C-alpha positions in Angstrom: -0.5 0.2 0.4 2.9 2.6 0.6 4.2 1.3 -2.8 1.0 2.6 -4.6 0.6 5.3 -2.2 3.9 6.8 -3.4 3.3 6.0 -7.1 0.2 7.5 -7.1 1.0 10.9 -5.8 4.3 10.8 -8.3 1.8 10.6 -11.2 -0.1 13.7 -9.5 3.3 15.2 -9.5 4.4 14.5 -12.8 0.8 14.9 -14.6 -1.9 16.3 -12.3 -5.1 14.5 -11.2 -6.1 11.3 -13.1 -9.6 12.7 -15.5 -10.4 10.1 -17.2 -9.6 6.3 -17.3 -10.2 4.2 -20.8 -9.5 0.8 -21.7 -5.4 0.8 -21.1 -5.0 4.5 -20.5 -5.3 7.0 -17.9 -5.7 10.6 -19.1 -4.7 13.6 -16.8 -5.4 16.9 -16.1 -2.5 18.0 -17.6 -3.3 16.8 -20.9 -0.7 13.4 -21.1 -2.0 10.0 -21.8 -0.4 7.3 -19.8 -0.4 3.7 -20.6 -1.5 1.3 -17.7 0.4 -1.9 -17.2 -0.3 -1.7 -13.2 -4.1 -2.0 -14.3 -4.6 -2.6 -10.0 -2.6 -5.7 -9.8 -5.3 -7.2 -12.5 -8.5 -5.6 -11.0 -9.1 -3.5 -14.3 -7.8 -6.2 -16.6 -10.7 -6.2 -18.5 -10.1 -2.4 -19.0 -10.7 1.0 -17.5 -14.4 2.5 -17.9 -15.8 -1.5 -18.3 -19.6 -0.1 -18.8 -21.9 -3.3 -17.5 -20.7 -3.7 -13.9 -20.5 0.3 -13.4 -23.9 0.8 -14.7 -25.3 -2.2 -12.6 -23.7 -0.6 -9.5 -25.1 2.7 -10.1 -28.9 1.3 -11.1 -28.8 -1.0 -7.5 -27.8 2.1 -5.7 -30.0 4.4 -6.8 -32.5 1.9 -5.3 -31.4 2.6 -1.7 -30.0 -0.4 -0.5 -26.1 0.4 0.8 -26.6 -0.8 4.0 -26.2 -4.6 4.9 -29.1 -6.5 4.3 -30.5 -9.6 2.6 -31.6 -8.6 -0.9 -31.7 -10.6 -4.2 -28.3 -10.2 -4.7 -27.0 -11.9 -1.9 -26.2 -15.1 -4.0 -24.9 -13.2 -7.4 -21.7 -13.1 -6.9 -21.1 -17.1 -5.6 -23.6 -17.8 -9.0 -21.6 -16.1 -11.3 -17.8 -17.4 -9.6 -19.3 -21.4 -9.6 -20.2 -20.7 -13.6 -16.3 -19.0 -14.2 -15.1 -22.0 -12.2 -17.5 -24.5 -13.8 -18.3 -25.9 -11.0 -20.6 -25.2 -7.4 -18.9 -23.0 -4.7 -19.8 -21.6 -1.5 -18.1 -17.8 -1.6 -17.2 -15.8 1.5 -15.8 -12.4 1.4 -12.8 -10.9 3.5 -10.9 -7.5 3.2 -7.8 -8.9 3.9 -5.7 -11.1 1.5 -4.1 -12.6 4.1 -7.0 -13.5 6.1 -8.6 -15.0 2.7 -5.8 -17.0 2.5 -5.6 -18.6 6.1 -9.4 -19.0 5.6 -8.9 -20.9 2.4 -6.0 -23.1 4.2 -8.5 -24.0 6.3 -10.8 -25.6 4.1 -7.8 -27.1 1.7 -4.2 -27.0 2.0 -3.0 -28.5 -0.8 -5.4 -27.6 -3.2 -5.7 -24.1 -3.1 -4.8 -21.8 -6.0 -5.4 -17.4 -6.8 -6.8 -17.1 -10.0 -5.4 -15.3 -12.4 -7.2 -14.8 -16.0 -5.0 -16.4 -19.3 -2.4 -17.7 -16.8 0.3 -19.3 -18.4 0.3 -22.2 -15.8 -3.7 -24.0 -17.0 -5.4 -25.5 -14.3 -8.7 -27.1 -14.4 -10.0 -25.1 -11.9 -13.7 -26.9 -12.0 -11.3 -29.5 -9.9 -10.1 -27.0 -7.5 -10.8 -27.9 -3.7 -10.6 -23.7 -3.2 -9.8 -21.1 -5.1 -8.8 -17.4 -4.2 -10.0 -14.3 -6.5 -9.9 -10.7 -6.7 -13.0 -9.2 -8.5 -12.1 -7.6 -11.8 -13.9 -4.6 -10.6 -11.2 -1.9 -9.9 -13.8 -0.3 -7.0 -13.9 -3.5 -4.9 -9.8 -3.2 -4.5 -9.9 -4.4 -1.0 -12.2 -7.4 -1.6 -11.1 -11.0 -1.7 -12.9 -14.3 -2.5 -12.9 -17.5 -0.9 -14.5 -20.1 -3.2 -14.6 -23.1 -1.6 -16.4 -27.0 -3.1 -19.7 -26.8 -1.1 -18.6 -30.2 0.8 -15.8 -29.2 1.9 -17.5 -26.5 3.3 -19.7 -28.4 4.9 -17.1 -30.8 6.3 -15.0 -28.1 8.0 -18.6 -27.0 9.8 -19.3 -30.4 11.0 -15.5 -30.6 12.3 -16.3 -27.5 14.1 -13.0 -26.4 12.1 -12.3 -22.6 13.3 -12.5 -19.9 10.2 -13.7 -16.6 9.9 -17.1 -16.3 8.2 -15.8 -12.6 6.4 -17.2 -10.0 5.8 -21.1 -8.9 4.0 -21.2 -7.2 0.7 -23.4 -4.5 0.0 -26.2 -4.8 -2.8 -24.7 -2.4 -5.3 -21.0 -4.1 -5.1 -22.5 -7.7 -4.8 -24.3 -6.9 -8.1 -21.2 -5.1 -10.2 -18.7 -7.9 -9.0 -21.2 -10.5 -10.2 -21.6 -8.8 -14.0 -17.6 -8.2 -13.6 -17.1 -11.8 -13.3 -19.8 -13.0 -15.9 -18.0 -10.5 -18.2 -14.6 -11.8 -17.5 -15.8 -15.5 -18.4 -17.6 -14.1 -21.9 -14.1 -12.0 -22.3 -11.3 -15.1 -21.7 -11.4 -16.8 -25.3 -10.9 -13.8 -26.8 -7.5 -12.7 -25.4 -4.2 -15.2 -26.5 -0.6 -15.2 -27.0 -1.3 -13.4 -29.9 -2.1 -10.5 -28.1 0.6 -10.2 -26.1 4.1 -11.6 -27.6 3.6 -8.7 -30.3 4.9 -6.4 -27.7 8.3 -9.1 -26.8 10.6 -7.1 -28.5 10.3 -3.7 -26.2 9.4 -5.7 -23.3 11.7 -8.1 -23.0 14.6 -6.6 -21.8 12.8 -5.3 -18.6 10.7 -8.3 -18.0 10.0 -12.2 -18.2 6.1 -12.3 -19.5 4.1 -15.5 -18.4 0.6 -15.0 -20.2 0.0 -11.2 -20.6 1.9 -11.0 -16.7 5.3 -9.6 -16.6 7.6 -10.4 -14.1 10.6 -8.2 -13.6 14.0 -8.8 -14.6 15.1 -4.8 -12.7 16.4 -6.7 -9.1 13.9 -5.4 -6.0 16.8 -2.7 -5.1 16.3 -1.2 -8.2 13.0 -1.7 -9.2 10.6 1.7 -7.8 13.6 3.7 -9.5 12.2 1.7 -12.7 8.9 2.4 -12.1 9.9 6.2 -11.2 12.1 6.2 -14.8 9.0 4.5 -16.7 6.7 7.5 -15.7 8.9 9.7 -17.5 7.8 7.1 -20.6 4.6 7.5 -20.0 3.9 4.1 -18.6 2.3 3.6 -15.2 3.5 -0.3 -14.2 2.9 -2.2 -11.3 4.1 -0.4 -7.4 4.8 -3.7 -5.7 8.0 -5.7 -7.3 5.7 -9.3 -6.3 2.7 -7.8 -8.3 3.1 -8.6 -12.0 2.4 -5.7 -14.5 0.2 -6.7 -17.3 0.6 -6.3 -21.1 -2.4 -3.9 -22.5 -4.7 -5.1 -24.3 -4.6 -3.4 -27.8 -2.8 -0.8 -27.0 -0.8 1.1 -29.9 2.8 0.1 -30.0 3.4 3.0 -31.0 3.2 4.0 -26.7 6.0 2.1 -26.1 8.8 4.2 -28.1 10.2 6.4 -25.2 10.2 2.6 -22.9 12.0 1.1 -26.4 14.7 4.1 -26.2 15.2 3.9 -22.8 18.7 2.2 -21.4 18.1 1.9 -17.7 21.0 0.0 -15.9 20.6 -3.0 -14.1 
């Protein structure tokens, strides 16, 4: 979070406030267009301005049910996650990655995985005992979902295992997150290796690419200096060394010209 805040402040100092965001671009008050490779660690991988979840969020919010009541949307995320993973799931919600992982390991120590779309390591997600997901809706940036097989959840209850039941999502957020998961499932077949390798000649100097995910070759102690230099190239990367940046979908290759000419020593 400290690194994220520092990078956000640096963007504001250099370019002014972000006024608009569309697809893989951020538009600032000083008239600069920034290419976003951070994408909030993947939560914005479907693109900024993904309109359907935002519209649904607004529509449900306009009903006034923004509090913690039982609504028709209680099961919506569970249904969309089950659809994405192609298997029935019980979903629990947390605002801490650590708490989500701790809970997931309560259900299954040996078969728990974090979900990343278009991961180069392919899993049969339907067979996984427990999957931890981050919603692909940027407004839900502090939400983590533990999706466990129903039978394992029932076993945990019967054995009286101690685990946190998590938090409750307000109806507008549940509805928007659910729509985002359905949108992701629809988008999965539309992106593949051909959409990412076209930038390799430029990116391979500084990153190792696995699917759309970019893992830095720059050593950790020099990484943030590297991130700041990329801001001078009008490129925003992940502020966290351990969270990969992401190849932007359908970006103009001309956006990488400054990066191509960059000589960062490491």
